[in-house]
C-alpha positions as CSV (number, residue, x, y, z in Angstrom):
1,M,-9.9,21.1,44.5
2,N,-7.5,19.4,46.9
3,D,-10.2,19.4,49.6
4,F,-12.7,17.7,47.2
5,V,-10.3,15.0,46.4
6,K,-9.4,14.4,50.0
7,R,-13.1,14.2,51.0
8,F,-13.7,11.8,48.0
9,I,-10.9,9.5,48.9
10,N,-11.7,9.5,52.7
11,F,-15.4,8.9,52.0
12,D,-16.3,12.0,54.0
13,K,-18.8,13.0,51.3
14,L,-20.9,10.3,49.8
15,I,-21.9,10.4,46.1
16,A,-24.6,7.8,46.6
17,T,-27.5,10.3,46.9
18,T,-26.6,11.8,43.6
19,L,-26.4,8.4,42.0
20,I,-29.7,7.4,43.5
21,K,-31.4,10.5,42.0
22,I,-30.0,9.5,38.6
23,L,-31.1,5.9,39.0
24,Y,-34.6,7.2,40.0
25,W,-35.0,8.9,36.6
26,V,-33.6,5.8,34.8
27,G,-36.1,3.7,36.7
28,L,-38.9,6.0,35.7
29,A,-37.9,5.6,32.1
30,G,-37.8,1.8,32.5
31,I,-41.3,1.9,34.0
32,A,-42.6,4.1,31.1
33,V,-41.0,1.6,28.5
34,W,-42.8,-1.2,30.4
35,G,-46.1,0.7,30.1
36,L,-45.6,1.2,26.4
37,I,-44.8,-2.5,25.8
38,A,-47.8,-3.5,27.9
39,L,-50.0,-1.2,25.9
40,V,-48.9,-2.8,22.6
41,G,-49.5,-6.1,24.2
42,A,-53.0,-5.1,25.2
43,F,-53.9,-4.1,21.7
44,G,-52.4,-7.4,20.5
45,M,-54.5,-9.2,23.0
46,M,-57.6,-7.5,21.6
47,T,-57.2,-9.5,18.5
48,Q,-57.6,-12.7,20.6
49,S,-60.1,-11.6,23.2
50,V,-61.6,-8.1,23.3
51,L,-62.5,-8.5,27.0
52,A,-59.0,-9.5,28.0
53,G,-57.5,-6.6,26.0
54,L,-59.8,-4.1,27.7
55,G,-58.9,-5.6,31.1
56,M,-55.2,-5.1,30.3
57,L,-56.0,-1.5,29.2
58,I,-57.6,-0.9,32.6
59,L,-54.8,-2.6,34.6
60,I,-51.9,-0.9,32.8
61,P,-52.4,2.5,34.4
62,I,-52.9,1.0,37.8
63,G,-49.6,-1.0,37.3
64,L,-47.8,2.1,36.2
65,A,-49.0,4.1,39.2
66,V,-48.0,1.3,41.7
67,G,-44.7,0.9,40.0
68,V,-43.9,4.6,40.1
69,L,-45.0,4.8,43.8
70,F,-42.9,1.8,44.8
71,W,-39.8,3.0,42.9
72,R,-40.1,6.4,44.5
73,F,-40.5,4.9,48.0
74,L,-37.5,2.6,47.4
75,C,-35.3,5.5,46.3
76,E,-36.4,7.7,49.2
77,V,-35.5,4.9,51.6
78,Y,-32.0,4.7,50.3
79,I,-31.6,8.5,50.4
80,V,-32.8,8.6,54.0
81,I,-30.3,5.9,54.9
82,F,-27.4,7.9,53.4
83,G,-28.8,11.1,54.9
84,I,-28.7,9.5,58.4
85,Y,-25.0,8.6,57.7
86,D,-24.3,12.3,56.8
87,R,-26.1,13.5,59.9
88,L,-24.2,11.2,62.2
89,G,-20.9,12.6,60.7
90,E,-22.2,16.1,61.6
91,V,-23.0,15.0,65.1
92,R,-19.5,13.5,65.5
93,D,-17.9,16.7,64.3
94,R,-19.9,18.8,66.7
95,L,-19.0,16.6,69.6
96,G,-15.3,17.1,69.0
97,G,-14.0,15.0,66.1
98,P,-13.4,11.3,65.7
99,V,-14.0,9.0,68.6
100,P,-10.8,7.7,70.2
101,P,-10.3,3.9,70.1
102,A,-11.7,2.0,73.0
103,A,-9.4,1.7,76.0
104,A,-8.3,-1.7,77.2
105,P,-10.6,-3.1,79.9
106,P,-9.3,-2.7,83.5
107,P,-7.6,-5.7,84.9
108,S,-9.9,-8.1,86.7
109,S,-9.4,-8.1,90.5
110,A,-11.1,-11.4,90.8
111,V,-8.9,-14.3,92.1
112,P,-8.7,-17.1,89.6
113,P,-10.2,-20.4,90.9
114,Q,-7.6,-22.8,92.4
115,A,-7.5,-26.3,91.4
């Protein structure tokens, strides 16, 4: 338990990937709700114009598919970014731990210009 708290406080282990997976499912639910609302709107549109309502019924599944694909792509991009961070930490650990701070630059041997 102490190790978990230490890693959590020092940001050694990120929780973002878990949160992104949860947000993915919440986003899918939001897209599904949008689809249902659009479907109700399509049937409501049929009372005004049958052709417009049919057009909406055809476009709703296309919009749902594009929305799901875009949402999946966006979540995967974030997971990849955080995965790169985790891999860089593993590389740092394999190379011997944290990188020491940069040393001061050596003094310049150039002679300053005379006035």
